[in-house]
N, CA, C and O atoms as a GROMACS GRO file, in nm:
protein
  264
    1MET      N    1  -0.444   2.492  -1.188
    1MET     CA    2  -0.505   2.368  -1.226
    1MET      C    3  -0.655   2.387  -1.239
    1MET      O    4  -0.718   2.453  -1.157
    2ASN      N    5  -0.711   2.331  -1.341
    2ASN     CA    6  -0.854   2.338  -1.364
    2ASN      C    7  -0.926   2.258  -1.256
    2ASN      O    8  -0.899   2.139  -1.239
    3PRO      N    9  -1.020   2.322  -1.181
    3PRO     CA   10  -1.088   2.251  -1.073
    3PRO      C   11  -1.167   2.129  -1.120
    3PRO      O   12  -1.186   2.035  -1.044
    4GLU      N   13  -1.212   2.130  -1.244
    4GLU     CA   14  -1.287   2.017  -1.298
    4GLU      C   15  -1.198   1.895  -1.319
    4GLU      O   16  -1.249   1.783  -1.322
    5MET      N   17  -1.067   1.914  -1.334
    5MET     CA   18  -0.976   1.806  -1.362
    5MET      C   19  -0.900   1.761  -1.237
    5MET      O   20  -0.812   1.675  -1.247
    6LYS      N   21  -0.931   1.818  -1.121
    6LYS     CA   22  -0.863   1.785  -0.997
    6LYS      C   23  -0.893   1.641  -0.957
    6LYS      O   24  -1.004   1.592  -0.976
    7SER      N   25  -0.794   1.573  -0.903
    7SER     CA   26  -0.813   1.438  -0.853
    7SER      C   27  -0.905   1.441  -0.732
    7SER      O   28  -0.902   1.535  -0.653
    8ASP      N   29  -0.985   1.339  -0.720
    8ASP     CA   30  -1.080   1.332  -0.609
    8ASP      C   31  -1.025   1.239  -0.502
    8ASP      O   32  -1.050   1.118  -0.505
    9TYR      N   33  -0.951   1.295  -0.407
    9TYR     CA   34  -0.895   1.218  -0.298
    9TYR      C   35  -0.988   1.217  -0.176
    9TYR      O   36  -0.973   1.133  -0.087
   10ASP      N   37  -1.082   1.309  -0.172
   10ASP     CA   38  -1.167   1.328  -0.056
   10ASP      C   39  -1.284   1.229  -0.051
   10ASP      O   40  -1.317   1.177   0.056
   11SER      N   41  -1.346   1.203  -0.163
   11SER     CA   42  -1.466   1.120  -0.166
   11SER      C   43  -1.446   0.978  -0.112
   11SER      O   44  -1.531   0.931  -0.038
   12PRO      N   45  -1.337   0.909  -0.146
   12PRO     CA   46  -1.321   0.774  -0.089
   12PRO      C   47  -1.319   0.774   0.064
   12PRO      O   48  -1.372   0.682   0.126
   13TRP      N   49  -1.257   0.875   0.124
   13TRP     CA   50  -1.256   0.882   0.269
   13TRP      C   51  -1.395   0.905   0.324
   13TRP      O   52  -1.432   0.848   0.427
   14LYS      N   53  -1.474   0.988   0.258
   14LYS     CA   54  -1.611   1.012   0.304
   14LYS      C   55  -1.694   0.885   0.296
   14LYS      O   56  -1.774   0.858   0.385
   15VAL      N   57  -1.675   0.807   0.192
   15VAL     CA   58  -1.746   0.680   0.177
   15VAL      C   59  -1.707   0.585   0.290
   15VAL      O   60  -1.793   0.520   0.350
   16ILE      N   61  -1.578   0.577   0.319
   16ILE     CA   62  -1.530   0.489   0.426
   16ILE      C   63  -1.586   0.532   0.561
   16ILE      O   64  -1.631   0.449   0.639
   17ILE      N   65  -1.584   0.663   0.589
   17ILE     CA   66  -1.637   0.712   0.716
   17ILE      C   67  -1.785   0.680   0.728
   17ILE      O   68  -1.832   0.639   0.835
   18GLU      N   69  -1.859   0.698   0.620
   18GLU     CA   70  -2.003   0.669   0.624
   18GLU      C   71  -2.028   0.520   0.645
   18GLU      O   72  -2.115   0.482   0.724
   19ARG      N   73  -1.955   0.436   0.575
   19ARG     CA   74  -1.975   0.291   0.583
   19ARG      C   75  -1.935   0.236   0.721
   19ARG      O   76  -2.000   0.145   0.772
   20TYR      N   77  -1.830   0.290   0.780
   20TYR     CA   78  -1.778   0.239   0.907
   20TYR      C   79  -1.785   0.345   1.017
   20TYR      O   80  -1.695   0.355   1.100
   21PHE      N   81  -1.892   0.423   1.018
   21PHE     CA   82  -1.902   0.536   1.109
   21PHE      C   83  -1.886   0.499   1.256
   21PHE      O   84  -1.808   0.565   1.325
   22PRO      N   85  -1.956   0.398   1.308
   22PRO     CA   86  -1.936   0.365   1.451
   22PRO      C   87  -1.791   0.327   1.482
   22PRO      O   88  -1.738   0.367   1.586
   23ASP      N   89  -1.727   0.251   1.394
   23ASP     CA   90  -1.587   0.215   1.416
   23ASP      C   91  -1.496   0.337   1.408
   23ASP      O   92  -1.402   0.350   1.485
   24PHE      N   93  -1.525   0.427   1.314
   24PHE     CA   94  -1.450   0.551   1.301
   24PHE      C   95  -1.458   0.632   1.430
   24PHE      O   96  -1.356   0.679   1.482
   25MET      N   97  -1.580   0.646   1.483
   25MET     CA   98  -1.598   0.721   1.607
   25MET      C   99  -1.529   0.653   1.724
   25MET      O  100  -1.469   0.721   1.807
   26ALA      N  101  -1.536   0.521   1.731
   26ALA     CA  102  -1.472   0.448   1.841
   26ALA      C  103  -1.321   0.465   1.839
   26ALA      O  104  -1.259   0.478   1.944
   27PHE      N  105  -1.263   0.467   1.721
   27PHE     CA  106  -1.118   0.479   1.709
   27PHE      C  107  -1.069   0.621   1.736
   27PHE      O  108  -0.975   0.642   1.813
   28PHE      N  109  -1.134   0.720   1.670
   28PHE     CA  110  -1.084   0.858   1.679
   28PHE      C  111  -1.144   0.937   1.795
   28PHE      O  112  -1.080   1.029   1.847
   29PHE      N  113  -1.266   0.904   1.836
   29PHE     CA  114  -1.335   0.978   1.941
   29PHE      C  115  -1.399   0.881   2.040
   29PHE      O  116  -1.522   0.876   2.050
   30PRO      N  117  -1.319   0.805   2.114
   30PRO     CA  118  -1.375   0.701   2.201
   30PRO      C  119  -1.471   0.754   2.308
   30PRO      O  120  -1.570   0.688   2.340
   31ALA      N  121  -1.444   0.871   2.363
   31ALA     CA  122  -1.534   0.925   2.466
   31ALA      C  123  -1.670   0.960   2.406
   31ALA      O  124  -1.774   0.929   2.465
   32ALA      N  125  -1.671   1.023   2.289
   32ALA     CA  126  -1.797   1.055   2.222
   32ALA      C  127  -1.870   0.927   2.182
   32ALA      O  128  -1.992   0.917   2.195
   33HIS      N  129  -1.795   0.828   2.132
   33HIS     CA  130  -1.856   0.700   2.092
   33HIS      C  131  -1.928   0.636   2.209
   33HIS      O  132  -2.037   0.581   2.192
   34ALA      N  133  -1.869   0.644   2.327
   34ALA     CA  134  -1.930   0.584   2.446
   34ALA      C  135  -2.058   0.655   2.486
   34ALA      O  136  -2.146   0.594   2.547
   35ASP      N  137  -2.071   0.784   2.454
   35ASP     CA  138  -2.190   0.862   2.491
   35ASP      C  139  -2.304   0.850   2.391
   35ASP      O  140  -2.416   0.892   2.420
   36ILE      N  141  -2.280   0.793   2.275
   36ILE     CA  142  -2.382   0.784   2.171
   36ILE      C  143  -2.466   0.659   2.190
   36ILE      O  144  -2.413   0.550   2.214
   37ASP      N  145  -2.598   0.675   2.180
   37ASP     CA  146  -2.690   0.561   2.185
   37ASP      C  147  -2.702   0.506   2.043
   37ASP      O  148  -2.787   0.551   1.966
   38TRP      N  149  -2.618   0.411   2.008
   38TRP     CA  150  -2.611   0.358   1.871
   38TRP      C  151  -2.737   0.282   1.833
   38TRP      O  152  -2.762   0.261   1.714
   39GLN      N  153  -2.816   0.240   1.930
   39GLN     CA  154  -2.941   0.169   1.901
   39GLN      C  155  -3.044   0.261   1.834
   39GLN      O  156  -3.134   0.213   1.764
   40ARG      N  157  -3.031   0.391   1.854
   40ARG     CA  158  -3.124   0.488   1.794
   40ARG      C  159  -3.098   0.510   1.646
   40ARG      O  160  -3.183   0.562   1.574
   41GLY      N  161  -2.980   0.472   1.600
   41GLY     CA  162  -2.944   0.495   1.461
   41GLY      C  163  -2.890   0.636   1.442
   41GLY      O  164  -2.881   0.713   1.538
   42TYR      N  165  -2.856   0.668   1.320
   42TYR     CA  166  -2.801   0.799   1.288
   42TYR      C  167  -2.825   0.827   1.140
   42TYR      O  168  -2.847   0.736   1.061
   43THR      N  169  -2.821   0.954   1.106
   43THR     CA  170  -2.845   0.999   0.968
   43THR      C  171  -2.739   1.102   0.931
   43THR      O  172  -2.713   1.194   1.007
   44PHE      N  173  -2.680   1.085   0.815
   44PHE     CA  174  -2.586   1.185   0.765
   44PHE      C  175  -2.666   1.297   0.699
   44PHE      O  176  -2.760   1.270   0.623
   45LEU      N  177  -2.631   1.421   0.727
   45LEU     CA  178  -2.710   1.536   0.680
   45LEU      C  179  -2.636   1.621   0.578
   45LEU      O  180  -2.672   1.737   0.559
   46ASP      N  181  -2.535   1.568   0.510
   46ASP     CA  182  -2.460   1.647   0.414
   46ASP      C  183  -2.547   1.692   0.297
   46ASP      O  184  -2.527   1.802   0.245
   47GLN      N  185  -2.643   1.610   0.253
   47GLN     CA  186  -2.730   1.649   0.142
   47GLN      C  187  -2.823   1.764   0.183
   47GLN      O  188  -2.847   1.856   0.104
   48GLU      N  189  -2.875   1.759   0.306
   48GLU     CA  190  -2.962   1.866   0.354
   48GLU      C  191  -2.886   1.998   0.364
   48GLU      O  192  -2.940   2.103   0.331
   49LEU      N  193  -2.762   1.993   0.409
   49LEU     CA  194  -2.682   2.115   0.418
   49LEU      C  195  -2.655   2.173   0.280
   49LEU      O  196  -2.656   2.295   0.262
   50GLN      N  197  -2.630   2.088   0.182
   50GLN     CA  198  -2.607   2.136   0.046
   50GLN      C  199  -2.730   2.208  -0.008
   50GLN      O  200  -2.717   2.302  -0.085
   51GLN      N  201  -2.849   2.164   0.031
   51GLN     CA  202  -2.973   2.225  -0.018
   51GLN      C  203  -2.993   2.366   0.036
   51GLN      O  204  -3.051   2.451  -0.032
   52ILE      N  205  -2.947   2.391   0.158
   52ILE     CA  206  -2.971   2.524   0.216
   52ILE      C  207  -2.852   2.618   0.200
   52ILE      O  208  -2.863   2.737   0.233
   53THR      N  209  -2.739   2.568   0.151
   53THR     CA  210  -2.621   2.651   0.132
   53THR      C  211  -2.618   2.701  -0.012
   53THR      O  212  -2.600   2.621  -0.104
   54PRO      N  213  -2.635   2.830  -0.033
   54PRO     CA  214  -2.633   2.882  -0.171
   54PRO      C  215  -2.492   2.875  -0.230
   54PRO      O  216  -2.392   2.866  -0.158
   55GLU      N  217  -2.486   2.880  -0.361
   55GLU     CA  218  -2.356   2.884  -0.427
   55GLU      C  219  -2.283   3.011  -0.388
   55GLU      O  220  -2.341   3.119  -0.385
   56ALA      N  221  -2.158   2.997  -0.359
   56ALA     CA  222  -2.076   3.111  -0.322
   56ALA      C  223  -2.037   3.189  -0.447
   56ALA      O  224  -2.044   3.136  -0.558
   57GLU      N  225  -1.997   3.312  -0.429
   57GLU     CA  226  -1.954   3.394  -0.543
   57GLU      C  227  -1.829   3.337  -0.609
   57GLU      O  228  -1.803   3.364  -0.726
   58ILE      N  229  -1.753   3.258  -0.534
   58ILE     CA  230  -1.630   3.202  -0.592
   58ILE      C  231  -1.656   3.071  -0.663
   58ILE      O  232  -1.563   3.008  -0.714
   59GLY      N  233  -1.780   3.028  -0.669
   59GLY     CA  234  -1.814   2.906  -0.741
   59GLY      C  235  -1.876   2.801  -0.652
   59GLY      O  236  -1.903   2.826  -0.534
   60VAL      N  237  -1.898   2.685  -0.708
   60VAL     CA  238  -1.961   2.575  -0.636
   60VAL      C  239  -1.868   2.525  -0.526
   60VAL      O  240  -1.747   2.510  -0.547
   61ARG      N  241  -1.924   2.501  -0.409
   61ARG     CA  242  -1.846   2.450  -0.298
   61ARG      C  243  -1.911   2.321  -0.252
   61ARG      O  244  -2.034   2.307  -0.257
   62ARG      N  245  -1.831   2.227  -0.207
   62ARG     CA  246  -1.881   2.099  -0.161
   62ARG      C  247  -1.877   2.092  -0.009
   62ARG      O  248  -1.789   2.149   0.054
   63VAL      N  249  -1.971   2.021   0.046
   63VAL     CA  250  -1.983   2.007   0.191
   63VAL      C  251  -1.917   1.878   0.237
   63VAL      O  252  -1.930   1.774   0.172
   64ASP      N  253  -1.847   1.884   0.348
   64ASP     CA  254  -1.794   1.763   0.407
   64ASP      C  255  -1.907   1.689   0.477
   64ASP      O  256  -2.021   1.735   0.478
   65LYS      N  257  -1.875   1.577   0.535
   65LYS     CA  258  -1.976   1.499   0.608
   65LYS      C  259  -2.029   1.577   0.725
   65LYS      O  260  -1.956   1.650   0.791
   66LEU      N  261  -2.157   1.561   0.750
   66LEU     CA  262  -2.223   1.629   0.861
   66LEU      C  263  -2.309   1.528   0.932
   66LEU      O  264  -2.375   1.562   1.030
   0.00000   0.00000   0.00000
């Protein structure tokens, strides 16, 4: 299958996780959620990781949420 024509099933989940991140953490990782100071805020770093990760020899690779 041509990678350019592949269905994008991953992106909607990433959007949902980003939009509802505290709820996601509370549901899947309740102990970690309890330890996080949510008043400090948080920042997703997937764009920064993409900037420092060079293209692999096998082609462009995408980063999951960070």
